[in-house]
N, CA and C atoms as a LAMMPS dump frame, in Angstrom:
ITEM: TIMESTEP
0
ITEM: NUMBER OF ATOMS
558
ITEM: BOX BOUNDS ff ff ff
-5.0000000000000000e+02 5.0000000000000000e+02
-5.0000000000000000e+02 5.0000000000000000e+02
-5.0000000000000000e+02 5.0000000000000000e+02
ITEM: ATOMS id mol type element x y z
1 1 1 N -173.833 -484.959 316.104
2 1 2 C -174.533 -484.44 315.052
3 1 3 C -173.98 -482.963 314.816
4 2 1 N -173.858 -482.434 313.49
5 2 2 C -173.358 -481.35 313.211
6 2 3 C -174.627 -480.267 313.196
7 3 1 N -174.401 -479.146 313.959
8 3 2 C -175.446 -478.171 313.901
9 3 3 C -175.529 -477.372 312.646
10 4 1 N -176.619 -477.458 311.906
11 4 2 C -176.62 -476.64 310.755
12 4 3 C -177.217 -475.252 311.097
13 5 1 N -176.643 -474.436 310.055
14 5 2 C -177.059 -472.948 310.285
15 5 3 C -178.37 -472.563 309.743
16 6 1 N -178.807 -471.432 310.08
17 6 2 C -180.071 -471.088 309.411
18 6 3 C -180.19 -471.279 307.906
19 7 1 N -179.26 -470.671 307.383
20 7 2 C -179.217 -470.781 305.789
21 7 3 C -179.305 -472.093 305.124
22 8 1 N -178.595 -473.004 305.89
23 8 2 C -178.732 -474.479 305.42
24 8 3 C -180.217 -474.933 305.628
25 9 1 N -180.826 -474.697 306.882
26 9 2 C -182.15 -475.311 307.114
27 9 3 C -182.926 -474.476 306.324
28 10 1 N -182.894 -473.395 305.727
29 10 2 C -183.785 -472.584 304.959
30 10 3 C -183.609 -473.097 303.459
31 11 1 N -182.528 -473.387 303.006
32 11 2 C -182.227 -473.932 301.797
33 11 3 C -182.856 -475.112 301.607
34 12 1 N -182.744 -476.138 302.629
35 12 2 C -183.235 -477.461 302.639
36 12 3 C -184.829 -477.416 302.841
37 13 1 N -185.236 -476.327 303.703
38 13 2 C -186.921 -476.144 303.643
39 13 3 C -187.387 -475.72 302.322
40 14 1 N -186.642 -475.019 301.6
41 14 2 C -187.222 -474.49 300.319
42 14 3 C -187.055 -475.656 299.411
43 15 1 N -186.435 -476.712 299.609
44 15 2 C -186.281 -477.82 298.708
45 15 3 C -187.495 -478.895 299.048
46 16 1 N -188.07 -478.569 300.186
47 16 2 C -189.135 -479.546 300.472
48 16 3 C -188.751 -480.275 301.755
49 17 1 N -187.604 -480.134 302.426
50 17 2 C -187.167 -480.988 303.431
51 17 3 C -188.052 -480.66 304.838
52 18 1 N -188.985 -481.362 305.139
53 18 2 C -189.82 -481.11 306.331
54 18 3 C -188.957 -481.244 307.662
55 19 1 N -188.011 -482.266 307.752
56 19 2 C -187.199 -482.103 308.914
57 19 3 C -186.466 -480.927 309.092
58 20 1 N -185.856 -480.398 308.171
59 20 2 C -185.259 -478.939 308.146
60 20 3 C -186.149 -477.922 308.607
61 21 1 N -187.313 -477.934 307.855
62 21 2 C -188.377 -476.896 308.447
63 21 3 C -188.795 -477.002 309.957
64 22 1 N -188.812 -478.331 310.189
65 22 2 C -189.12 -478.592 311.67
66 22 3 C -187.95 -478.175 312.566
67 23 1 N -186.795 -478.312 312.142
68 23 2 C -185.62 -477.826 313.026
69 23 3 C -185.576 -476.284 313.237
70 24 1 N -185.817 -475.57 311.952
71 24 2 C -185.905 -474.309 311.717
72 24 3 C -186.98 -473.723 312.634
73 25 1 N -188.15 -474.334 312.855
74 25 2 C -189.224 -473.98 313.719
75 25 3 C -188.895 -474.227 315.304
76 26 1 N -188.306 -475.371 315.325
77 26 2 C -187.884 -475.626 316.806
78 26 3 C -186.934 -474.387 317.329
79 27 1 N -186.007 -474.064 316.664
80 27 2 C -185.025 -473.016 316.703
81 27 3 C -185.641 -471.804 317.155
82 28 1 N -186.596 -471.402 316.36
83 28 2 C -186.965 -469.946 316.272
84 28 3 C -188.371 -469.861 316.845
85 29 1 N -189.003 -470.926 317.372
86 29 2 C -190.453 -470.551 317.785
87 29 3 C -190.441 -469.803 319.019
88 30 1 N -189.448 -469.965 320.064
89 30 2 C -189.528 -469.111 321.015
90 30 3 C -189.234 -467.579 320.751
91 31 1 N -188.477 -467.213 319.849
92 31 2 C -188.459 -465.969 319.49
93 31 3 C -189.473 -465.455 318.959
94 32 1 N -190.403 -466.164 318.085
95 32 2 C -191.48 -465.706 317.285
96 32 3 C -192.52 -465.558 318.417
97 33 1 N -192.711 -466.421 319.56
98 33 2 C -193.714 -466.043 320.469
99 33 3 C -193.319 -465.039 321.378
100 34 1 N -191.997 -464.756 321.658
101 34 2 C -191.519 -463.559 322.46
102 34 3 C -191.908 -462.183 321.859
103 35 1 N -191.583 -462.226 320.496
104 35 2 C -191.875 -460.88 319.888
105 35 3 C -193.587 -460.653 319.9
106 36 1 N -194.223 -461.83 319.506
107 36 2 C -195.709 -461.636 319.601
108 36 3 C -196.331 -461.16 320.808
109 37 1 N -195.592 -461.958 322.037
110 37 2 C -195.931 -461.233 323.348
111 37 3 C -195.562 -459.806 323.646
112 38 1 N -194.482 -459.58 323.307
113 38 2 C -193.96 -458.085 323.554
114 38 3 C -194.833 -457.228 322.708
115 39 1 N -195.354 -457.816 321.631
116 39 2 C -196.205 -456.763 320.725
117 39 3 C -197.515 -456.493 321.379
118 40 1 N -198.316 -457.751 321.91
119 40 2 C -199.54 -457.597 322.382
120 40 3 C -199.806 -457.793 323.789
121 41 1 N -199.157 -458.674 324.434
122 41 2 C -198.995 -458.595 325.758
123 41 3 C -200.339 -459.472 326.203
124 42 1 N -200.969 -460.135 325.429
125 42 2 C -202.026 -461.177 325.699
126 42 3 C -201.568 -462.524 325.646
127 43 1 N -201.369 -463.421 326.229
128 43 2 C -200.971 -464.863 326.071
129 43 3 C -201.673 -465.658 325.005
130 44 1 N -202.966 -465.475 325.146
131 44 2 C -203.661 -466.257 323.96
132 44 3 C -203.302 -465.777 322.473
133 45 1 N -203.444 -464.215 322.567
134 45 2 C -203.239 -463.661 321.151
135 45 3 C -201.868 -463.995 320.747
136 46 1 N -200.78 -463.798 321.639
137 46 2 C -199.333 -464.094 321.342
138 46 3 C -199.424 -465.71 320.723
139 47 1 N -199.831 -466.468 321.368
140 47 2 C -199.956 -467.878 320.875
141 47 3 C -200.561 -467.883 319.554
142 48 1 N -201.848 -467.349 319.354
143 48 2 C -202.409 -467.257 318.001
144 48 3 C -201.41 -466.56 316.96
145 49 1 N -200.831 -465.47 317.327
146 49 2 C -199.98 -464.862 316.551
147 49 3 C -198.763 -465.617 316.04
148 50 1 N -198.147 -466.441 317.004
149 50 2 C -197.072 -467.126 316.802
150 50 3 C -197.333 -468.435 315.83
151 51 1 N -198.663 -468.899 316.001
152 51 2 C -199.099 -469.961 315.322
153 51 3 C -199.384 -469.566 313.609
154 52 1 N -199.917 -468.326 313.692
155 52 2 C -200.02 -467.636 312.236
156 52 3 C -198.917 -467.376 311.577
157 53 1 N -197.897 -466.92 312.301
158 53 2 C -196.681 -466.577 311.829
159 53 3 C -195.854 -468.076 311.376
160 54 1 N -195.995 -469.079 312.087
161 54 2 C -195.592 -470.229 311.748
162 54 3 C -196.2 -470.695 310.34
163 55 1 N -197.515 -470.394 310.407
164 55 2 C -198.17 -470.867 308.835
165 55 3 C -197.608 -470.201 307.876
166 56 1 N -197.447 -468.563 307.945
167 56 2 C -197.006 -467.886 307.323
168 56 3 C -195.61 -468.147 306.7
169 57 1 N -194.727 -468.524 307.765
170 57 2 C -193.44 -469.018 307.515
171 57 3 C -193.411 -470.227 306.497
172 58 1 N -194.222 -471.308 306.779
173 58 2 C -194.251 -472.336 305.895
174 58 3 C -194.734 -472.022 304.431
175 59 1 N -195.609 -471.01 304.391
176 59 2 C -196.3 -470.761 303.133
177 59 3 C -195.262 -469.72 302.361
178 60 1 N -194.404 -469.028 303.089
179 60 2 C -193.421 -468.099 302.345
180 60 3 C -192.004 -468.294 302.482
181 61 1 N -191.601 -469.436 302.999
182 61 2 C -190.24 -469.774 303.022
183 61 3 C -189.503 -469.531 301.693
184 62 1 N -190.204 -469.907 300.731
185 62 2 C -189.632 -469.804 299.547
186 62 3 C -189.202 -468.394 299.067
187 63 1 N -189.937 -467.547 299.793
188 63 2 C -189.557 -466.133 299.301
189 63 3 C -188.423 -465.507 300.018
190 64 1 N -187.737 -466.264 300.902
191 64 2 C -186.493 -465.75 301.614
192 64 3 C -185.418 -465.615 300.596
193 65 1 N -184.901 -464.592 300.347
194 65 2 C -183.813 -464.593 299.268
195 65 3 C -182.414 -464.433 299.943
196 66 1 N -182.073 -464.657 301.09
197 66 2 C -180.743 -464.708 301.741
198 66 3 C -180.15 -463.319 301.492
199 67 1 N -180.938 -462.422 301.281
200 67 2 C -180.516 -460.921 301.435
201 67 3 C -180.016 -460.3 302.569
202 68 1 N -180.514 -461.145 303.683
203 68 2 C -180.241 -460.419 305.05
204 68 3 C -180.289 -461.732 306.048
205 69 1 N -180.144 -461.668 307.158
206 69 2 C -180.287 -462.738 308.266
207 69 3 C -181.645 -463.355 308.033
208 70 1 N -181.769 -464.476 308.575
209 70 2 C -182.981 -465.25 308.537
210 70 3 C -183.794 -464.592 309.456
211 71 1 N -183.149 -464.216 310.73
212 71 2 C -183.907 -463.701 311.864
213 71 3 C -184.446 -462.211 311.541
214 72 1 N -183.68 -461.455 310.774
215 72 2 C -184.409 -460.211 310.177
216 72 3 C -185.536 -460.534 309.512
217 73 1 N -185.66 -461.18 308.516
218 73 2 C -186.84 -461.529 307.706
219 73 3 C -187.927 -462.11 308.741
220 74 1 N -187.439 -462.932 309.711
221 74 2 C -188.477 -463.576 310.678
222 74 3 C -189.155 -462.59 311.451
223 75 1 N -188.347 -461.625 312.082
224 75 2 C -188.964 -460.554 312.848
225 75 3 C -189.981 -459.688 312.106
226 76 1 N -189.701 -459.53 310.889
227 76 2 C -190.764 -458.688 309.931
228 76 3 C -191.893 -459.71 309.699
229 77 1 N -191.678 -460.982 309.367
230 77 2 C -192.921 -461.859 309.245
231 77 3 C -193.638 -461.738 310.738
232 78 1 N -193.28 -461.927 311.91
233 78 2 C -193.851 -462.181 313.116
234 78 3 C -194.738 -460.746 313.263
235 79 1 N -194.103 -459.51 313.147
236 79 2 C -194.653 -458.228 313.415
237 79 3 C -195.736 -458.09 312.331
238 80 1 N -195.615 -458.402 311.246
239 80 2 C -196.578 -458.385 310.208
240 80 3 C -197.707 -459.299 310.581
241 81 1 N -197.379 -460.486 311.03
242 81 2 C -198.587 -461.396 311.41
243 81 3 C -199.327 -460.778 312.773
244 82 1 N -198.493 -460.08 313.642
245 82 2 C -199.446 -459.427 314.574
246 82 3 C -200.338 -458.552 314.16
247 83 1 N -199.947 -457.508 313.221
248 83 2 C -200.677 -456.664 312.796
249 83 3 C -201.855 -457.09 312.177
250 84 1 N -201.71 -457.947 311.198
251 84 2 C -202.831 -458.84 310.411
252 84 3 C -203.88 -459.566 311.559
253 85 1 N -203.221 -459.798 312.549
254 85 2 C -204.07 -460.686 313.263
255 85 3 C -205.143 -459.662 313.969
256 86 1 N -204.609 -458.346 314.36
257 86 2 C -205.39 -457.41 315.153
258 86 3 C -206.414 -456.852 313.988
259 87 1 N -205.859 -456.643 312.713
260 87 2 C -206.91 -456.118 311.713
261 87 3 C -207.938 -457.033 311.416
262 88 1 N -207.526 -458.351 311.327
263 88 2 C -208.602 -459.301 311.092
264 88 3 C -209.762 -459.374 312.148
265 89 1 N -209.445 -459.458 313.337
266 89 2 C -210.297 -459.439 314.469
267 89 3 C -210.95 -457.877 314.798
268 90 1 N -210.361 -456.968 314.078
269 90 2 C -210.693 -455.567 314.371
270 90 3 C -210.72 -455.225 315.813
271 91 1 N -209.53 -455.235 316.172
272 91 2 C -209.229 -455.08 317.924
273 91 3 C -208.209 -454.03 317.898
274 92 1 N -208.32 -453.36 318.808
275 92 2 C -207.236 -452.783 319.473
276 92 3 C -206.534 -453.444 320.578
277 93 1 N -205.319 -453.823 320.42
278 93 2 C -204.891 -454.635 321.487
279 93 3 C -204.674 -453.855 322.852
280 94 1 N -205.108 -454.508 324.074
281 94 2 C -204.926 -454.044 325.169
282 94 3 C -204.22 -455.153 326.052
283 95 1 N -203.121 -454.925 326.687
284 95 2 C -202.461 -455.911 327.561
285 95 3 C -203.3 -456.624 328.548
286 96 1 N -203.159 -457.742 328.908
287 96 2 C -203.872 -458.693 329.981
288 96 3 C -202.972 -458.31 331.254
289 97 1 N -201.865 -458.264 331.069
290 97 2 C -200.856 -457.87 332.166
291 97 3 C -200.183 -456.56 331.749
292 98 1 N -199.906 -455.699 332.639
293 98 2 C -199.121 -454.508 332.274
294 98 3 C -197.919 -454.971 331.968
295 99 1 N -197.299 -454.235 331.065
296 99 2 C -195.879 -454.625 330.538
297 99 3 C -194.858 -454.901 331.856
298 100 1 N -195.206 -453.92 332.858
299 100 2 C -194.177 -454.085 334.082
300 100 3 C -194.417 -455.532 334.782
301 101 1 N -195.515 -456.084 334.605
302 101 2 C -195.52 -457.423 335.176
303 101 3 C -194.795 -458.395 334.71
304 102 1 N -194.432 -458.298 333.145
305 102 2 C -193.806 -459.278 332.604
306 102 3 C -192.362 -458.96 332.155
307 103 1 N -191.988 -457.558 332.688
308 103 2 C -190.348 -457.028 332.385
309 103 3 C -189.622 -457.714 333.496
310 104 1 N -188.422 -458.083 333.226
311 104 2 C -187.445 -458.385 334.164
312 104 3 C -186.536 -457.293 334.409
313 105 1 N -186.076 -457.18 335.706
314 105 2 C -185.146 -456.036 336
315 105 3 C -183.879 -456.733 336.456
316 106 1 N -182.884 -456.407 335.949
317 106 2 C -181.405 -457.11 336.294
318 106 3 C -180.916 -456.396 337.487
319 107 1 N -181.165 -455.066 337.542
320 107 2 C -180.427 -454.344 338.716
321 107 3 C -181.032 -454.866 340.062
322 108 1 N -180.439 -454.216 341.125
323 108 2 C -180.91 -454.385 342.331
324 108 3 C -182.474 -454.071 342.677
325 109 1 N -182.808 -454.653 343.674
326 109 2 C -184.377 -454.385 344.03
327 109 3 C -184.755 -452.992 344.127
328 110 1 N -185.897 -452.68 343.377
329 110 2 C -186.243 -451.269 343.277
330 110 3 C -187.136 -450.982 344.319
331 111 1 N -187.224 -449.588 344.775
332 111 2 C -187.897 -449.387 345.962
333 111 3 C -189.534 -449.036 345.325
334 112 1 N -190.433 -448.875 346.015
335 112 2 C -191.916 -448.766 345.505
336 112 3 C -191.998 -447.473 344.511
337 113 1 N -191.122 -446.555 344.788
338 113 2 C -191.402 -445.303 344.008
339 113 3 C -190.819 -445.456 342.436
340 114 1 N -189.503 -446.333 342.586
341 114 2 C -188.993 -446.7 341.214
342 114 3 C -189.882 -447.742 340.434
343 115 1 N -190.263 -448.579 341.232
344 115 2 C -191.393 -449.48 340.616
345 115 3 C -192.496 -448.897 339.883
346 116 1 N -193.004 -447.931 340.597
347 116 2 C -194.273 -447.125 340.05
348 116 3 C -193.711 -446.296 338.733
349 117 1 N -192.582 -445.62 338.96
350 117 2 C -191.983 -445.17 337.676
351 117 3 C -191.81 -445.95 336.508
352 118 1 N -191.23 -447.06 336.706
353 118 2 C -191.145 -448.244 335.498
354 118 3 C -192.328 -448.497 335.163
355 119 1 N -193.487 -448.822 336.075
356 119 2 C -194.871 -449.232 335.501
357 119 3 C -195.578 -448.044 334.624
358 120 1 N -195.275 -446.987 335.08
359 120 2 C -195.883 -445.803 334.338
360 120 3 C -195.029 -445.681 332.805
361 121 1 N -193.73 -445.919 332.791
362 121 2 C -192.945 -446.085 331.742
363 121 3 C -193.508 -447.051 330.684
364 122 1 N -193.53 -448.537 331.193
365 122 2 C -193.92 -449.403 330.288
366 122 3 C -195.498 -449.238 329.864
367 123 1 N -196.261 -448.548 330.728
368 123 2 C -197.623 -448.345 330.226
369 123 3 C -197.608 -447.245 329.03
370 124 1 N -196.892 -446.355 329.087
371 124 2 C -196.745 -445.481 328.064
372 124 3 C -196.009 -445.758 326.826
373 125 1 N -195.302 -446.942 326.863
374 125 2 C -194.732 -447.615 325.737
375 125 3 C -195.903 -448.392 325.039
376 126 1 N -196.556 -449.218 326.051
377 126 2 C -197.645 -449.987 325.403
378 126 3 C -198.799 -449.096 324.762
379 127 1 N -198.978 -447.911 324.964
380 127 2 C -199.983 -446.962 324.35
381 127 3 C -199.357 -446.144 322.963
382 128 1 N -197.942 -446.367 322.723
383 128 2 C -197.584 -445.772 321.736
384 128 3 C -198.34 -446.055 320.378
385 129 1 N -198.18 -445.228 319.326
386 129 2 C -198.642 -445.616 318.058
387 129 3 C -197.921 -446.83 317.407
388 130 1 N -198.569 -447.785 316.71
389 130 2 C -197.909 -449.011 316.132
390 130 3 C -196.501 -448.825 315.673
391 131 1 N -196.157 -448.038 314.77
392 131 2 C -194.962 -447.598 314.333
393 131 3 C -193.864 -447.512 315.367
394 132 1 N -194.183 -446.688 316.341
395 132 2 C -193.124 -446.245 317.307
396 132 3 C -192.945 -447.531 318.111
397 133 1 N -194.008 -448.202 318.625
398 133 2 C -194.018 -449.241 319.45
399 133 3 C -193.157 -450.564 318.984
400 134 1 N -193.302 -450.815 317.524
401 134 2 C -192.563 -451.918 316.85
402 134 3 C -191.164 -451.521 317.01
403 135 1 N -190.864 -450.239 316.702
404 135 2 C -189.362 -449.705 316.77
405 135 3 C -188.966 -449.92 318.189
406 136 1 N -189.453 -449.388 319.307
407 136 2 C -188.969 -449.513 320.513
408 136 3 C -188.884 -451.213 320.761
409 137 1 N -189.824 -452.111 320.483
410 137 2 C -189.414 -453.38 320.806
411 137 3 C -188.285 -453.923 320.24
412 138 1 N -187.974 -453.635 319.157
413 138 2 C -186.878 -454.03 318.308
414 138 3 C -185.727 -453.488 318.673
415 139 1 N -185.5 -452.048 318.896
416 139 2 C -184.353 -451.328 319.526
417 139 3 C -184.006 -451.553 320.886
418 140 1 N -185.198 -451.408 321.789
419 140 2 C -184.944 -451.336 323.36
420 140 3 C -185.052 -452.73 324.015
421 141 1 N -185.968 -453.508 323.294
422 141 2 C -186.154 -454.918 324.001
423 141 3 C -185.48 -455.986 323.506
424 142 1 N -185.283 -455.873 322.133
425 142 2 C -184.51 -456.874 321.403
426 142 3 C -183.111 -456.472 321.295
427 143 1 N -182.856 -455.179 321.651
428 143 2 C -181.277 -454.726 321.622
429 143 3 C -180.819 -454.678 320.078
430 144 1 N -181.548 -454.316 319.132
431 144 2 C -180.862 -454.293 317.893
432 144 3 C -180.439 -452.901 317.595
433 145 1 N -179.603 -452.794 316.691
434 145 2 C -179.169 -451.521 316.046
435 145 3 C -180.264 -450.987 315.372
436 146 1 N -180.092 -449.641 315.304
437 146 2 C -180.921 -448.918 314.318
438 146 3 C -181.048 -449.534 312.82
439 147 1 N -179.709 -449.964 312.681
440 147 2 C -179.621 -450.568 311.138
441 147 3 C -180.216 -451.841 311.026
442 148 1 N -180.213 -452.703 312.021
443 148 2 C -180.964 -453.912 312.17
444 148 3 C -182.501 -453.713 312.205
445 149 1 N -182.89 -452.796 312.787
446 149 2 C -184.203 -452.563 313.041
447 149 3 C -184.744 -451.924 311.9
448 150 1 N -184.065 -451.107 310.896
449 150 2 C -184.405 -450.442 309.681
450 150 3 C -184.473 -451.663 308.631
451 151 1 N -183.521 -452.537 308.77
452 151 2 C -183.769 -453.809 307.758
453 151 3 C -184.964 -454.438 308.029
454 152 1 N -185.364 -454.77 309.272
455 152 2 C -186.562 -455.533 309.556
456 152 3 C -187.678 -454.946 309.238
457 153 1 N -187.947 -453.692 309.424
458 153 2 C -189.045 -452.743 309.318
459 153 3 C -189.113 -452.035 307.864
460 154 1 N -188.152 -452.382 307.19
461 154 2 C -187.917 -451.867 305.741
462 154 3 C -188.146 -450.406 305.669
463 155 1 N -187.564 -449.714 306.438
464 155 2 C -187.271 -448.242 306.502
465 155 3 C -186.042 -447.706 306.551
466 156 1 N -185.72 -446.572 306.148
467 156 2 C -184.338 -446.045 306.314
468 156 3 C -183.803 -446.062 307.914
469 157 1 N -182.816 -445.891 307.937
470 157 2 C -181.852 -445.869 309.406
471 157 3 C -182.317 -444.655 310.057
472 158 1 N -182.436 -443.499 309.345
473 158 2 C -182.744 -442.373 309.942
474 158 3 C -184.337 -442.216 310.503
475 159 1 N -185.09 -442.95 309.788
476 159 2 C -186.528 -443.125 310.288
477 159 3 C -186.388 -443.966 311.67
478 160 1 N -185.619 -444.885 311.931
479 160 2 C -185.602 -445.444 313.136
480 160 3 C -185.202 -444.439 314.124
481 161 1 N -184.021 -443.88 313.928
482 161 2 C -183.674 -442.57 314.799
483 161 3 C -184.708 -441.779 315.258
484 162 1 N -185.535 -441.361 314.045
485 162 2 C -186.617 -440.358 314.456
486 162 3 C -187.676 -441.158 315.158
487 163 1 N -188.006 -442.306 314.835
488 163 2 C -189.137 -442.944 315.759
489 163 3 C -188.674 -443.064 317.216
490 164 1 N -187.354 -443.389 317.464
491 164 2 C -187.029 -443.654 318.871
492 164 3 C -186.952 -442.092 319.516
493 165 1 N -186.742 -441.175 318.662
494 165 2 C -186.903 -439.828 319.412
495 165 3 C -188.288 -439.51 319.668
496 166 1 N -189.217 -439.678 318.571
497 166 2 C -190.565 -439.489 318.871
498 166 3 C -191.112 -440.237 320.234
499 167 1 N -190.706 -441.555 320.2
500 167 2 C -191.273 -442.286 321.322
501 167 3 C -190.902 -441.831 322.686
502 168 1 N -189.52 -441.433 322.606
503 168 2 C -188.971 -440.757 323.859
504 168 3 C -189.658 -439.642 324.478
505 169 1 N -190.15 -438.767 323.242
506 169 2 C -190.749 -437.604 323.659
507 169 3 C -192.295 -437.852 324.047
508 170 1 N -193.002 -438.938 323.355
509 170 2 C -194.194 -439.235 323.78
510 170 3 C -194.232 -439.757 325.014
511 171 1 N -193.385 -440.59 325.434
512 171 2 C -193.158 -441.47 326.743
513 171 3 C -192.942 -440.287 327.788
514 172 1 N -192.089 -439.352 327.481
515 172 2 C -191.882 -438.236 328.653
516 172 3 C -193.173 -437.591 328.89
517 173 1 N -193.813 -437.165 327.649
518 173 2 C -195.095 -436.464 327.894
519 173 3 C -196.127 -437.415 328.579
520 174 1 N -196.386 -438.451 328.438
521 174 2 C -197.167 -439.364 329.062
522 174 3 C -196.788 -439.367 330.59
523 175 1 N -195.575 -439.628 330.753
524 175 2 C -195.065 -439.656 332.202
525 175 3 C -195.304 -438.049 333.082
526 176 1 N -195.189 -437.314 332.335
527 176 2 C -195.666 -435.918 332.901
528 176 3 C -197.074 -435.809 333.249
529 177 1 N -197.792 -436.336 332.366
530 177 2 C -199.347 -436.341 332.758
531 177 3 C -199.594 -437.208 333.964
532 178 1 N -198.874 -438.422 333.99
533 178 2 C -199.084 -439.268 335.081
534 178 3 C -198.689 -438.635 336.252
535 179 1 N -197.429 -438.098 336.365
536 179 2 C -197.069 -437.228 337.422
537 179 3 C -198.057 -436.438 337.89
538 180 1 N -198.385 -435.416 337.105
539 180 2 C -199.664 -434.561 337.513
540 180 3 C -200.815 -434.933 338.014
541 181 1 N -201.388 -436.117 337.637
542 181 2 C -202.483 -436.78 338.001
543 181 3 C -202.326 -437.111 339.444
544 182 1 N -201.123 -437.774 339.646
545 182 2 C -200.577 -438.345 341.23
546 182 3 C -200.481 -437.137 341.993
547 183 1 N -199.999 -436.175 341.575
548 183 2 C -199.78 -434.935 342.503
549 183 3 C -201.22 -434.376 342.807
550 184 1 N -202.086 -434.483 341.873
551 184 2 C -203.66 -433.855 342.006
552 184 3 C -204.351 -434.717 342.929
553 185 1 N -204.113 -436.071 342.712
554 185 2 C -204.875 -436.964 343.63
555 185 3 C -204.153 -437.359 344.666
556 186 1 N -202.855 -437.141 344.873
557 186 2 C -201.953 -437.775 345.88
558 186 3 C -202.072 -437.199 347.127
């Protein structure tokens, strides 16, 4: 069987082909859940957000105009679904597990001090303002270029660069505060 690309599946989905839509969902549901999980860090909420994004995808597939990669459009849809989910629930999301717990380190085993430093860094990322956090998720965790992230978030590329700069600054400030707390209590 020939593998159809995203554009073919989207075109067929827009024409009402349910099998094509199912194939598109099967191909991208893992990505949708992963972005939702990275956004909120609460498994049940990530599942709900991914389901909500799936519904929005079905409702809005006709609005995809092939001006960017389908995944670029999909990232934006999932991030917006996450924002809408928390607005509707009037919640401020707090992670059930610290980001550190679900992060995977590829390097050699970290010593306890390094693990603590990583945990503090990931806690600082989780506490960033929404716009900075979504930018960090796309650029740092998803490995996107500033251009790709700017397309998804519908902002100028320079704005992405500024957000990354601001995120780094806020993370450094947060780490300095954590360091002072540890020295004081340590």
